[in-house]
KOLDO-247621 format. One record per residue (C-alpha): residue in three letters; chain; x, y, z. Coordinates in steps of 0.25 Angstrom, whole numbers, plus 5000, padded with zeros to 4 digits. Example, Ala and Ser with C-alpha at 12.3 -4.5 7.8 and 13.67 -1.06 7.14 Angstrom:
KOLDO-247621
@rogu = ALA&torgu = A&x = 5049&y = 4982&z = 5031
@rogu = SER&torgu = A&x = 5055&y = 4996&z = 5029
end
This chain:
KOLDO-247621
@rogu = MET&torgu = A&x = 5000&y = 5000&z = 5000
@rogu = THR&torgu = A&x = 5011&y = 5010&z = 5003
@rogu = ARG&torgu = A&x = 5018&y = 5007&z = 4990
@rogu = ALA&torgu = A&x = 5005&y = 5009&z = 4983
@rogu = CYS&torgu = A&x = 5002&y = 5022&z = 4990
@rogu = GLY&torgu = A&x = 5017&y = 5027&z = 4987
@rogu = LEU&torgu = A&x = 5015&y = 5023&z = 4972
@rogu = ALA&torgu = A&x = 5002&y = 5030&z = 4971
@rogu = GLY&torgu = A&x = 5008&y = 5042&z = 4978
@rogu = ILE&torgu = A&x = 5020&y = 5042&z = 4968
@rogu = LEU&torgu = A&x = 5010&y = 5041&z = 4956
@rogu = VAL&torgu = A&x = 5002&y = 5053&z = 4961
@rogu = LEU&torgu = A&x = 5015&y = 5061&z = 4963
@rogu = ALA&torgu = A&x = 5020&y = 5057&z = 4949
@rogu = VAL&torgu = A&x = 5006&y = 5061&z = 4943
@rogu = ALA&torgu = A&x = 5006&y = 5074&z = 4951
@rogu = PHE&torgu = A&x = 5021&y = 5077&z = 4947
@rogu = GLY&torgu = A&x = 5018&y = 5074&z = 4932
@rogu = ALA&torgu = A&x = 5006&y = 5084&z = 4932
@rogu = PHE&torgu = A&x = 5014&y = 5094&z = 4939
@rogu = ALA&torgu = A&x = 5026&y = 5093&z = 4931
@rogu = SER&torgu = A&x = 5019&y = 5093&z = 4918
@rogu = ASP&torgu = A&x = 5016&y = 5108&z = 4920
@rogu = PHE&torgu = A&x = 5031&y = 5110&z = 4921
@rogu = PHE&torgu = A&x = 5039&y = 5100&z = 4913
@rogu = THR&torgu = A&x = 5038&y = 5100&z = 4898
@rogu = GLY&torgu = A&x = 5046&y = 5094&z = 4887
@rogu = SER&torgu = A&x = 5047&y = 5085&z = 4875
@rogu = TRP&torgu = A&x = 5055&y = 5074&z = 4869
@rogu = GLU&torgu = A&x = 5056&y = 5071&z = 4855
@rogu = ALA&torgu = A&x = 5065&y = 5061&z = 4848
@rogu = THR&torgu = A&x = 5067&y = 5056&z = 4833
@rogu = ILE&torgu = A&x = 5074&y = 5043&z = 4829
@rogu = GLY&torgu = A&x = 5077&y = 5041&z = 4814
@rogu = LEU&torgu = A&x = 5081&y = 5029&z = 4806
@rogu = ALA&torgu = A&x = 5087&y = 5027&z = 4793
@rogu = PRO&torgu = A&x = 5084&y = 5013&z = 4788
@rogu = GLN&torgu = A&x = 5094&y = 5013&z = 4776
@rogu = GLN&torgu = A&x = 5106&y = 5018&z = 4784
@rogu = THR&torgu = A&x = 5116&y = 5008&z = 4791
@rogu = GLN&torgu = A&x = 5112&y = 5015&z = 4804
@rogu = PRO&torgu = A&x = 5097&y = 5016&z = 4804
@rogu = PHE&torgu = A&x = 5096&y = 5025&z = 4817
@rogu = THR&torgu = A&x = 5100&y = 5038&z = 4811
@rogu = THR&torgu = A&x = 5092&y = 5049&z = 4819
@rogu = PHE&torgu = A&x = 5089&y = 5052&z = 4833
@rogu = GLU&torgu = A&x = 5085&y = 5065&z = 4839
@rogu = SER&torgu = A&x = 5078&y = 5069&z = 4852
@rogu = THR&torgu = A&x = 5074&y = 5082&z = 4860
@rogu = LEU&torgu = A&x = 5071&y = 5082&z = 4874
@rogu = ASP&torgu = A&x = 5064&y = 5095&z = 4879
@rogu = VAL&torgu = A&x = 5061&y = 5096&z = 4894
@rogu = GLY&torgu = A&x = 5056&y = 5109&z = 4901
@rogu = VAL&torgu = A&x = 5051&y = 5114&z = 4914
@rogu = SER&torgu = A&x = 5042&y = 5126&z = 4916
@rogu = VAL&torgu = A&x = 5040&y = 5133&z = 4929
@rogu = ALA&torgu = A&x = 5032&y = 5146&z = 4929
@rogu = PHE&torgu = A&x = 5038&y = 5155&z = 4919
@rogu = LEU&torgu = A&x = 5051&y = 5147&z = 4917
@rogu = THR&torgu = A&x = 5054&y = 5135&z = 4908
@rogu = LEU&torgu = A&x = 5066&y = 5127&z = 4907
@rogu = HIS&torgu = A&x = 5069&y = 5117&z = 4896
@rogu = SER&torgu = A&x = 5079&y = 5107&z = 4891
@rogu = VAL&torgu = A&x = 5081&y = 5102&z = 4877
@rogu = SER&torgu = A&x = 5090&y = 5090&z = 4874
@rogu = ASP&torgu = A&x = 5093&y = 5086&z = 4859
@rogu = PHE&torgu = A&x = 5098&y = 5072&z = 4856
@rogu = VAL&torgu = A&x = 5102&y = 5066&z = 4842
@rogu = ILE&torgu = A&x = 5108&y = 5053&z = 4838
@rogu = ASP&torgu = A&x = 5121&y = 5057&z = 4843
@rogu = GLY&torgu = A&x = 5116&y = 5061&z = 4857
@rogu = TRP&torgu = A&x = 5113&y = 5073&z = 4865
@rogu = VAL&torgu = A&x = 5116&y = 5086&z = 4856
@rogu = TRP&torgu = A&x = 5109&y = 5098&z = 4863
@rogu = GLU&torgu = A&x = 5104&y = 5102&z = 4876
@rogu = GLU&torgu = A&x = 5096&y = 5115&z = 4877
@rogu = LEU&torgu = A&x = 5091&y = 5122&z = 4890
@rogu = GLY&torgu = A&x = 5081&y = 5133&z = 4890
@rogu = LEU&torgu = A&x = 5074&y = 5142&z = 4899
@rogu = LEU&torgu = A&x = 5062&y = 5150&z = 4897
@rogu = ALA&torgu = A&x = 5056&y = 5161&z = 4906
@rogu = ASP&torgu = A&x = 5044&y = 5169&z = 4903
@rogu = VAL&torgu = A&x = 5037&y = 5179&z = 4912
@rogu = GLY&torgu = A&x = 5029&y = 5186&z = 4902
@rogu = LEU&torgu = A&x = 5036&y = 5199&z = 4900
@rogu = LEU&torgu = A&x = 5050&y = 5193&z = 4900
@rogu = SER&torgu = A&x = 5054&y = 5179&z = 4895
@rogu = PHE&torgu = A&x = 5068&y = 5172&z = 4894
@rogu = ASP&torgu = A&x = 5071&y = 5160&z = 4885
@rogu = GLY&torgu = A&x = 5085&y = 5154&z = 4886
@rogu = HIS&torgu = A&x = 5092&y = 5142&z = 4879
@rogu = MET&torgu = A&x = 5105&y = 5135&z = 4882
@rogu = LEU&torgu = A&x = 5111&y = 5125&z = 4872
@rogu = TYR&torgu = A&x = 5121&y = 5114&z = 4877
@rogu = ASP&torgu = A&x = 5129&y = 5104&z = 4870
@rogu = PRO&torgu = A&x = 5128&y = 5091&z = 4878
@rogu = GLN&torgu = A&x = 5140&y = 5085&z = 4872
@rogu = THR&torgu = A&x = 5149&y = 5096&z = 4877
@rogu = GLY&torgu = A&x = 5141&y = 5101&z = 4888
@rogu = SER&torgu = A&x = 5143&y = 5115&z = 4884
@rogu = MET&torgu = A&x = 5133&y = 5126&z = 4881
@rogu = ARG&torgu = A&x = 5132&y = 5130&z = 4867
@rogu = TYR&torgu = A&x = 5122&y = 5142&z = 4867
@rogu = ALA&torgu = A&x = 5113&y = 5150&z = 4876
@rogu = GLU&torgu = A&x = 5102&y = 5159&z = 4873
@rogu = GLY&torgu = A&x = 5093&y = 5168&z = 4881
@rogu = ILE&torgu = A&x = 5081&y = 5176&z = 4876
@rogu = LEU&torgu = A&x = 5075&y = 5187&z = 4885
@rogu = ALA&torgu = A&x = 5062&y = 5193&z = 4881
@rogu = LEU&torgu = A&x = 5054&y = 5205&z = 4886
@rogu = CYS&torgu = A&x = 5040&y = 5206&z = 4880
@rogu = ALA&torgu = A&x = 5032&y = 5219&z = 4883
@rogu = GLY&torgu = A&x = 5020&y = 5220&z = 4875
@rogu = PRO&torgu = A&x = 5023&y = 5222&z = 4860
@rogu = LEU&torgu = A&x = 5038&y = 5223&z = 4863
@rogu = THR&torgu = A&x = 5048&y = 5212&z = 4865
@rogu = ALA&torgu = A&x = 5062&y = 5213&z = 4869
@rogu = THR&torgu = A&x = 5071&y = 5200&z = 4868
@rogu = LEU&torgu = A&x = 5085&y = 5198&z = 4872
@rogu = TYR&torgu = A&x = 5092&y = 5186&z = 4866
@rogu = GLY&torgu = A&x = 5106&y = 5182&z = 4872
@rogu = ALA&torgu = A&x = 5114&y = 5170&z = 4867
@rogu = VAL&torgu = A&x = 5128&y = 5164&z = 4870
@rogu = THR&torgu = A&x = 5136&y = 5153&z = 4863
@rogu = SER&torgu = A&x = 5146&y = 5145&z = 4870
@rogu = ALA&torgu = A&x = 5161&y = 5143&z = 4865
@rogu = THR&torgu = A&x = 5164&y = 5132&z = 4856
@rogu = GLN&torgu = A&x = 5177&y = 5127&z = 4849
@rogu = SER&torgu = A&x = 5174&y = 5135&z = 4837
@rogu = GLU&torgu = A&x = 5166&y = 5147&z = 4843
@rogu = SER&torgu = A&x = 5167&y = 5156&z = 4855
@rogu = ALA&torgu = A&x = 5156&y = 5159&z = 4865
@rogu = ASN&torgu = A&x = 5147&y = 5170&z = 4860
@rogu = TYR&torgu = A&x = 5135&y = 5178&z = 4865
@rogu = GLY&torgu = A&x = 5125&y = 5189&z = 4861
@rogu = TYR&torgu = A&x = 5112&y = 5196&z = 4862
@rogu = VAL&torgu = A&x = 5100&y = 5201&z = 4854
@rogu = LEU&torgu = A&x = 5090&y = 5211&z = 4859
@rogu = ASP&torgu = A&x = 5077&y = 5210&z = 4851
@rogu = ILE&torgu = A&x = 5066&y = 5220&z = 4853
@rogu = ARG&torgu = A&x = 5053&y = 5218&z = 4845
@rogu = GLY&torgu = A&x = 5039&y = 5224&z = 4846
@rogu = ARG&torgu = A&x = 5026&y = 5225&z = 4839
@rogu = VAL&torgu = A&x = 5017&y = 5237&z = 4837
@rogu = SER&torgu = A&x = 5003&y = 5233&z = 4834
@rogu = ASP&torgu = A&x = 5002&y = 5222&z = 4823
@rogu = VAL&torgu = A&x = 5008&y = 5230&z = 4812
@rogu = PHE&torgu = A&x = 5022&y = 5234&z = 4817
@rogu = SER&torgu = A&x = 5034&y = 5227&z = 4824
@rogu = PHE&torgu = A&x = 5048&y = 5229&z = 4826
@rogu = GLU&torgu = A&x = 5061&y = 5221&z = 4831
@rogu = SER&torgu = A&x = 5075&y = 5226&z = 4835
@rogu = ALA&torgu = A&x = 5085&y = 5215&z = 4837
@rogu = THR&torgu = A&x = 5099&y = 5220&z = 4842
@rogu = TYR&torgu = A&x = 5110&y = 5210&z = 4841
@rogu = LEU&torgu = A&x = 5121&y = 5210&z = 4852
@rogu = GLY&torgu = A&x = 5131&y = 5199&z = 4847
@rogu = ALA&torgu = A&x = 5119&y = 5190&z = 4843
@rogu = ASP&torgu = A&x = 5107&y = 5189&z = 4834
@rogu = LEU&torgu = A&x = 5094&y = 5181&z = 4832
@rogu = SER&torgu = A&x = 5099&y = 5173&z = 4819
@rogu = GLY&torgu = A&x = 5099&y = 5160&z = 4827
@rogu = ILE&torgu = A&x = 5111&y = 5151&z = 4831
@rogu = SER&torgu = A&x = 5112&y = 5136&z = 4829
@rogu = PHE&torgu = A&x = 5120&y = 5125&z = 4836
@rogu = THR&torgu = A&x = 5122&y = 5111&z = 4830
@rogu = ALA&torgu = A&x = 5127&y = 5099&z = 4837
@rogu = SER&torgu = A&x = 5140&y = 5093&z = 4831
@rogu = GLY&torgu = A&x = 5145&y = 5079&z = 4830
@rogu = SER&torgu = A&x = 5132&y = 5073&z = 4827
@rogu = VAL&torgu = A&x = 5128&y = 5064&z = 4816
@rogu = SER&torgu = A&x = 5114&y = 5067&z = 4817
@rogu = ASP&torgu = A&x = 5107&y = 5078&z = 4808
@rogu = SER&torgu = A&x = 5096&y = 5081&z = 4818
@rogu = THR&torgu = A&x = 5090&y = 5095&z = 4819
@rogu = LEU&torgu = A&x = 5093&y = 5094&z = 4834
@rogu = LEU&torgu = A&x = 5108&y = 5096&z = 4832
@rogu = THR&torgu = A&x = 5105&y = 5111&z = 4829
@rogu = LYS&torgu = A&x = 5100&y = 5121&z = 4839
@rogu = THR&torgu = A&x = 5096&y = 5135&z = 4835
@rogu = PHE&torgu = A&x = 5094&y = 5147&z = 4844
@rogu = VAL&torgu = A&x = 5090&y = 5161&z = 4841
@rogu = THR&torgu = A&x = 5101&y = 5170&z = 4846
@rogu = ASP&torgu = A&x = 5115&y = 5169&z = 4839
@rogu = PRO&torgu = A&x = 5126&y = 5176&z = 4848
@rogu = THR&torgu = A&x = 5137&y = 5172&z = 4838
@rogu = ILE&torgu = A&x = 5135&y = 5183&z = 4828
@rogu = ASP&torgu = A&x = 5146&y = 5192&z = 4834
@rogu = PRO&torgu = A&x = 5159&y = 5190&z = 4843
@rogu = ILE&torgu = A&x = 5157&y = 5188&z = 4858
@rogu = THR&torgu = A&x = 5152&y = 5202&z = 4861
@rogu = ALA&torgu = A&x = 5137&y = 5205&z = 4863
@rogu = ILE&torgu = A&x = 5138&y = 5218&z = 4855
@rogu = PHE&torgu = A&x = 5129&y = 5224&z = 4845
@rogu = SER&torgu = A&x = 5128&y = 5216&z = 4832
@rogu = GLY&torgu = A&x = 5116&y = 5221&z = 4825
@rogu = GLU&torgu = A&x = 5102&y = 5224&z = 4825
@rogu = ASP&torgu = A&x = 5089&y = 5221&z = 4817
@rogu = ILE&torgu = A&x = 5077&y = 5230&z = 4818
@rogu = THR&torgu = A&x = 5064&y = 5225&z = 4812
@rogu = PHE&torgu = A&x = 5051&y = 5233&z = 4809
@rogu = GLU&torgu = A&x = 5039&y = 5226&z = 4803
@rogu = GLY&torgu = A&x = 5025&y = 5232&z = 4800
@rogu = THR&torgu = A&x = 5013&y = 5227&z = 4793
@rogu = LEU&torgu = A&x = 5005&y = 5236&z = 4783
@rogu = PHE&torgu = A&x = 4991&y = 5234&z = 4779
@rogu = GLY&torgu = A&x = 4991&y = 5220&z = 4784
@rogu = CYS&torgu = A&x = 4998&y = 5214&z = 4772
@rogu = VAL&torgu = A&x = 5012&y = 5222&z = 4771
@rogu = THR&torgu = A&x = 5023&y = 5219&z = 4781
@rogu = LEU&torgu = A&x = 5035&y = 5228&z = 4781
@rogu = THR&torgu = A&x = 5048&y = 5224&z = 4788
@rogu = SER&torgu = A&x = 5061&y = 5232&z = 4791
@rogu = LEU&torgu = A&x = 5073&y = 5225&z = 4796
@rogu = THR&torgu = A&x = 5085&y = 5234&z = 4799
@rogu = SER&torgu = A&x = 5098&y = 5227&z = 4802
@rogu = PHE&torgu = A&x = 5111&y = 5233&z = 4809
@rogu = THR&torgu = A&x = 5124&y = 5226&z = 4812
@rogu = ALA&torgu = A&x = 5135&y = 5231&z = 4822
@rogu = SER&torgu = A&x = 5140&y = 5240&z = 4810
@rogu = GLY&torgu = A&x = 5127&y = 5247&z = 4808
@rogu = PHE&torgu = A&x = 5116&y = 5246&z = 4798
@rogu = GLU&torgu = A&x = 5115&y = 5233&z = 4790
@rogu = SER&torgu = A&x = 5102&y = 5231&z = 4782
@rogu = GLU&torgu = A&x = 5088&y = 5235&z = 4781
@rogu = GLN&torgu = A&x = 5077&y = 5225&z = 4776
@rogu = LEU&torgu = A&x = 5063&y = 5229&z = 4772
@rogu = THR&torgu = A&x = 5053&y = 5218&z = 4770
@rogu = THR&torgu = A&x = 5039&y = 5220&z = 4764
@rogu = GLU&torgu = A&x = 5029&y = 5209&z = 4764
@rogu = PHE&torgu = A&x = 5016&y = 5210&z = 4757
@rogu = HIS&torgu = A&x = 5005&y = 5199&z = 4762
@rogu = GLY&torgu = A&x = 4993&y = 5196&z = 4754
@rogu = LEU&torgu = A&x = 4998&y = 5205&z = 4742
@rogu = PHE&torgu = A&x = 4987&y = 5208&z = 4732
@rogu = GLY&torgu = A&x = 4977&y = 5200&z = 4740
@rogu = ILE&torgu = A&x = 4984&y = 5186&z = 4738
@rogu = PRO&torgu = A&x = 4992&y = 5178&z = 4748
@rogu = LEU&torgu = A&x = 5005&y = 5184&z = 4743
@rogu = ILE&torgu = A&x = 5017&y = 5188&z = 4751
@rogu = LEU&torgu = A&x = 5027&y = 5198&z = 4745
@rogu = LYS&torgu = A&x = 5040&y = 5201&z = 4753
@rogu = LEU&torgu = A&x = 5050&y = 5211&z = 4749
@rogu = ASP&torgu = A&x = 5063&y = 5213&z = 4756
@rogu = LEU&torgu = A&x = 5072&y = 5225&z = 4754
@rogu = ILE&torgu = A&x = 5086&y = 5224&z = 4761
@rogu = TYR&torgu = A&x = 5095&y = 5236&z = 4761
@rogu = GLU&torgu = A&x = 5109&y = 5234&z = 4766
@rogu = LEU&torgu = A&x = 5118&y = 5247&z = 4769
@rogu = GLN&torgu = A&x = 5131&y = 5240&z = 4767
@rogu = THR&torgu = A&x = 5129&y = 5235&z = 4753
@rogu = ASN&torgu = A&x = 5120&y = 5247&z = 4749
@rogu = SER&torgu = A&x = 5110&y = 5237&z = 4743
@rogu = TYR&torgu = A&x = 5096&y = 5232&z = 4744
@rogu = VAL&torgu = A&x = 5089&y = 5218&z = 4741
@rogu = PHE&torgu = A&x = 5075&y = 5217&z = 4737
@rogu = THR&torgu = A&x = 5070&y = 5203&z = 4740
@rogu = PRO&torgu = A&x = 5055&y = 5200&z = 4737
@rogu = SER&torgu = A&x = 5048&y = 5187&z = 4740
@rogu = LEU&torgu = A&x = 5035&y = 5182&z = 4738
@rogu = GLU&torgu = A&x = 5026&y = 5172&z = 4746
@rogu = THR&torgu = A&x = 5012&y = 5167&z = 4746
@rogu = ASN&torgu = A&x = 5004&y = 5158&z = 4755
@rogu = PHE&torgu = A&x = 4991&y = 5155&z = 4748
@rogu = GLY&torgu = A&x = 4983&y = 5146&z = 4757
@rogu = CYS&torgu = A&x = 4991&y = 5133&z = 4757
@rogu = ILE&torgu = A&x = 5002&y = 5138&z = 4747
@rogu = SER&torgu = A&x = 5015&y = 5145&z = 4750
@rogu = VAL&torgu = A&x = 5024&y = 5150&z = 4739
@rogu = TYR&torgu = A&x = 5038&y = 5154&z = 4741
@rogu = SER&torgu = A&x = 5044&y = 5163&z = 4731
@rogu = HIS&torgu = A&x = 5054&y = 5174&z = 4728
@rogu = ILE&torgu = A&x = 5052&y = 5187&z = 4720
@rogu = ILE&torgu = A&x = 5063&y = 5188&z = 4709
@rogu = SER&torgu = A&x = 5068&y = 5202&z = 4708
@rogu = THR&torgu = A&x = 5079&y = 5210&z = 4702
@rogu = GLY&torgu = A&x = 5082&y = 5222&z = 4711
@rogu = SER&torgu = A&x = 5068&y = 5228&z = 4713
@rogu = VAL&torgu = A&x = 5062&y = 5221&z = 4700
@rogu = ILE&torgu = A&x = 5053&y = 5209&z = 4703
@rogu = SER&torgu = A&x = 5054&y = 5199&z = 4691
@rogu = GLY&torgu = A&x = 5047&y = 5186&z = 4696
@rogu = VAL&torgu = A&x = 5044&y = 5177&z = 4707
@rogu = GLU&torgu = A&x = 5052&y = 5164&z = 4711
@rogu = LEU&torgu = A&x = 5044&y = 5153&z = 4717
@rogu = TYR&torgu = A&x = 5053&y = 5144&z = 4726
@rogu = GLY&torgu = A&x = 5043&y = 5136&z = 4735
@rogu = LEU&torgu = A&x = 5029&y = 5132&z = 4736
@rogu = LYS&torgu = A&x = 5021&y = 5126&z = 4748
@rogu = LEU&torgu = A&x = 5008&y = 5120&z = 4748
@rogu = SER&torgu = A&x = 5000&y = 5115&z = 4761
@rogu = MET&torgu = A&x = 4987&y = 5109&z = 4762
@rogu = THR&torgu = A&x = 4979&y = 5104&z = 4774
@rogu = VAL&torgu = A&x = 4967&y = 5094&z = 4773
@rogu = GLY&torgu = A&x = 4962&y = 5089&z = 4786
@rogu = THR&torgu = A&x = 4973&y = 5084&z = 4794
@rogu = ALA&torgu = A&x = 4983&y = 5083&z = 4782
@rogu = THR&torgu = A&x = 4992&y = 5093&z = 4777
@rogu = LEU&torgu = A&x = 4999&y = 5092&z = 4764
@rogu = GLU&torgu = A&x = 5011&y = 5102&z = 4761
@rogu = SER&torgu = A&x = 5020&y = 5103&z = 4749
@rogu = ILE&torgu = A&x = 5032&y = 5112&z = 4749
@rogu = SER&torgu = A&x = 5039&y = 5114&z = 4736
@rogu = ASN&torgu = A&x = 5053&y = 5120&z = 4734
@rogu = LEU&torgu = A&x = 5054&y = 5125&z = 4720
@rogu = ASP&torgu = A&x = 5069&y = 5130&z = 4721
@rogu = THR&torgu = A&x = 5077&y = 5119&z = 4728
@rogu = THR&torgu = A&x = 5090&y = 5126&z = 4724
@rogu = THR&torgu = A&x = 5088&y = 5138&z = 4734
@rogu = CYS&torgu = A&x = 5076&y = 5134&z = 4742
@rogu = VAL&torgu = A&x = 5073&y = 5123&z = 4753
@rogu = ILE&torgu = A&x = 5060&y = 5118&z = 4760
@rogu = THR&torgu = A&x = 5061&y = 5120&z = 4775
@rogu = THR&torgu = A&x = 5057&y = 5109&z = 4785
@rogu = PRO&torgu = A&x = 5043&y = 5111&z = 4793
@rogu = GLU&torgu = A&x = 5050&y = 5117&z = 4805
@rogu = PHE&torgu = A&x = 5054&y = 5129&z = 4796
@rogu = GLY&torgu = A&x = 5040&y = 5130&z = 4788
@rogu = SER&torgu = A&x = 5042&y = 5120&z = 4777
@rogu = VAL&torgu = A&x = 5044&y = 5132&z = 4767
@rogu = VAL&torgu = A&x = 5053&y = 5134&z = 4755
@rogu = GLU&torgu = A&x = 5063&y = 5144&z = 4757
@rogu = PRO&torgu = A&x = 5077&y = 5148&z = 4751
@rogu = LEU&torgu = A&x = 5089&y = 5139&z = 4757
@rogu = THR&torgu = A&x = 5096&y = 5152&z = 4761
@rogu = ASP&torgu = A&x = 5084&y = 5156&z = 4769
@rogu = ALA&torgu = A&x = 5083&y = 5142&z = 4776
@rogu = ILE&torgu = A&x = 5097&y = 5142&z = 4780
@rogu = ALA&torgu = A&x = 5097&y = 5156&z = 4785
@rogu = ASP&torgu = A&x = 5085&y = 5154&z = 4793
@rogu = GLY&torgu = A&x = 5089&y = 5140&z = 4799
@rogu = HIS&torgu = A&x = 5078&y = 5133&z = 4792
@rogu = VAL&torgu = A&x = 5079&y = 5118&z = 4790
@rogu = TYR&torgu = A&x = 5075&y = 5113&z = 4776
@rogu = TYR&torgu = A&x = 5074&y = 5101&z = 4768
@rogu = ASP&torgu = A&x = 5084&y = 5096&z = 4757
@rogu = GLN&torgu = A&x = 5085&y = 5107&z = 4747
@rogu = ASP&torgu = A&x = 5082&y = 5098&z = 4735
@rogu = TYR&torgu = A&x = 5068&y = 5095&z = 4741
@rogu = TRP&torgu = A&x = 5058&y = 5103&z = 4731
@rogu = GLU&torgu = A&x = 5045&y = 5097&z = 4737
@rogu = ILE&torgu = A&x = 5040&y = 5092&z = 4751
@rogu = LEU&torgu = A&x = 5027&y = 5086&z = 4752
@rogu = ARG&torgu = A&x = 5021&y = 5085&z = 4766
@rogu = LEU&torgu = A&x = 5009&y = 5078&z = 4771
@rogu = ASP&torgu = A&x = 5004&y = 5078&z = 4786
@rogu = VAL&torgu = A&x = 4992&y = 5071&z = 4790
@rogu = GLY&torgu = A&x = 4986&y = 5071&z = 4804
@rogu = ILE&torgu = A&x = 4978&y = 5060&z = 4809
@rogu = PRO&torgu = A&x = 4968&y = 5065&z = 4820
@rogu = PRO&torgu = A&x = 4968&y = 5067&z = 4832
@rogu = ILE&torgu = A&x = 4977&y = 5079&z = 4828
@rogu = GLY&torgu = A&x = 4989&y = 5080&z = 4838
@rogu = ALA&torgu = A&x = 4986&y = 5066&z = 4844
@rogu = GLY&torgu = A&x = 4986&y = 5057&z = 4832
@rogu = PHE&torgu = A&x = 4994&y = 5053&z = 4819
@rogu = SER&torgu = A&x = 5000&y = 5062&z = 4809
@rogu = PHE&torgu = A&x = 5007&y = 5058&z = 4796
@rogu = SER&torgu = A&x = 5016&y = 5065&z = 4787
@rogu = VAL&torgu = A&x = 5024&y = 5063&z = 4774
@rogu = GLU&torgu = A&x = 5034&y = 5072&z = 4768
@rogu = THR&torgu = A&x = 5039&y = 5070&z = 4754
@rogu = PHE&torgu = A&x = 5051&y = 5077&z = 4748
@rogu = PHE&torgu = A&x = 5054&y = 5079&z = 4734
@rogu = SER&torgu = A&x = 5068&y = 5082&z = 4729
@rogu = THR&torgu = A&x = 5075&y = 5088&z = 4717
@rogu = THR&torgu = A&x = 5086&y = 5077&z = 4717
@rogu = ASP&torgu = A&x = 5080&y = 5063&z = 4719
@rogu = GLY&torgu = A&x = 5074&y = 5062&z = 4705
@rogu = LEU&torgu = A&x = 5063&y = 5052&z = 4710
@rogu = LEU&torgu = A&x = 5048&y = 5053&z = 4706
@rogu = PHE&torgu = A&x = 5043&y = 5067&z = 4709
@rogu = ASP&torgu = A&x = 5057&y = 5070&z = 4715
@rogu = TRP&torgu = A&x = 5053&y = 5062&z = 4728
@rogu = ALA&torgu = A&x = 5064&y = 5063&z = 4738
@rogu = LYS&torgu = A&x = 5059&y = 5057&z = 4751
@rogu = SER&torgu = A&x = 5046&y = 5056&z = 4760
@rogu = VAL&torgu = A&x = 5045&y = 5056&z = 4775
@rogu = MET&torgu = A&x = 5033&y = 5050&z = 4781
@rogu = GLY&torgu = A&x = 5029&y = 5052&z = 4796
@rogu = LEU&torgu = A&x = 5019&y = 5048&z = 4806
@rogu = THR&torgu = A&x = 5016&y = 5055&z = 4820
@rogu = LEU&torgu = A&x = 5008&y = 5050&z = 4832
@rogu = ALA&torgu = A&x = 5004&y = 5061&z = 4842
@rogu = LEU&torgu = A&x = 4999&y = 5057&z = 4856
@rogu = GLY&torgu = A&x = 4994&y = 5070&z = 4860
@rogu = THR&torgu = A&x = 5003&y = 5082&z = 4861
@rogu = SER&torgu = A&x = 5014&y = 5075&z = 4870
@rogu = ILE&torgu = A&x = 5018&y = 5063&z = 4862
@rogu = SER&torgu = A&x = 5021&y = 5061&z = 4847
@rogu = THR&torgu = A&x = 5028&y = 5051&z = 4839
@rogu = SER&torgu = A&x = 5031&y = 5050&z = 4824
@rogu = THR&torgu = A&x = 5039&y = 5042&z = 4814
@rogu = ALA&torgu = A&x = 5043&y = 5045&z = 4799
@rogu = ILE&torgu = A&x = 5050&y = 5038&z = 4788
@rogu = THR&torgu = A&x = 5058&y = 5044&z = 4776
@rogu = VAL&torgu = A&x = 5058&y = 5038&z = 4763
@rogu = ASP&torgu = A&x = 5067&y = 5043&z = 4751
@rogu = SER&torgu = A&x = 5073&y = 5038&z = 4738
@rogu = THR&torgu = A&x = 5081&y = 5028&z = 4745
@rogu = GLY&torgu = A&x = 5070&y = 5022&z = 4753
@rogu = PHE&torgu = A&x = 5066&y = 5022&z = 4768
@rogu = THR&torgu = A&x = 5077&y = 5031&z = 4774
@rogu = GLY&torgu = A&x = 5072&y = 5037&z = 4787
@rogu = TRP&torgu = A&x = 5063&y = 5033&z = 4799
@rogu = THR&torgu = A&x = 5061&y = 5043&z = 4811
@rogu = LEU&torgu = A&x = 5053&y = 5040&z = 4824
@rogu = SER&torgu = A&x = 5051&y = 5052&z = 4833
@rogu = PHE&torgu = A&x = 5042&y = 5056&z = 4845
@rogu = ARG&torgu = A&x = 5039&y = 5067&z = 4854
@rogu = VAL&torgu = A&x = 5035&y = 5068&z = 4869
@rogu = SER&torgu = A&x = 5031&y = 5081&z = 4875
@rogu = TRP&torgu = A&x = 5026&y = 5085&z = 4889
end
């Protein structure tokens, strides 16, 4: 009887603690295993991310651990504090193999009505090839009604172009190997002095014309002025006309860069306006996207009409067609450049969010020379058990046969 009462008491305490802790402890665990049946070593891919956090009142602490087939590659510690008017978001990145800190970033924001002042600070640790560095960015932005906004970013040894760290010595090609953060403190030597400033003004006229002015300064003085005009719904049709006028004092020149976009229902068109000086001579169409939803099924077709200079980005970056130079500059992940068409079908089987979903992606390439230029197909199946647990599997078939099989799952609490 004593043991039974003790066991019952433990169970009651466990249930009570679980109910109490669920309000404070959050997190998720997701992992993917990949197999390549045609290779000598069929087990080719493993990646896992464990995200654990604890929240108490206005304070949240979290830890993110990334693993690949070679082992533990990154450890990230974070702190978030939000008291309404004032908030702080901090990150620290560690290399588990050496036990050293690679990067730290802190973002302090003060929000007072339509005005927000944000101070970004970051520091990198010293490595064998680079010395330690630090810097700050003071960003002030505000909005006046719904038609006018401004932003002033002052760079003190850092800017907001982003900085990436890639784990070395791994045979994996997992995306977990690279970590990207907002503040880059390596643009100047180890002194947090004035490095430049960007001042942006944006206004909307008549509800369909957007005017943007970007004035850039460096430590040496004025650098450039860029004026952008966007016409939305031009001539009463779903058409977007964008005109860029860039003036650079150092070269005493200007660049007139027009572009044209349209989004008519489920059709998106990507194009450039061909011009010589200020004379427009034609329109160059380089991409087309078609999306159609019927019930729980969505069919999407993405066409890259210029594979020599353009690419198709992955779904995480919009599944759009854009110039390769823009994708690289913005850090977008994209598919192989020779893919000129991606056909994607997603079908959800009710109940949505707690049932099955099926997807198939078919890629067409300019180099394979098979029927319809078929390159490969990826077919996947996902089972969601509520919002906390999901598991999925996918197979890849290309011109050489069955080349890949992945199994993944995700648990959140």
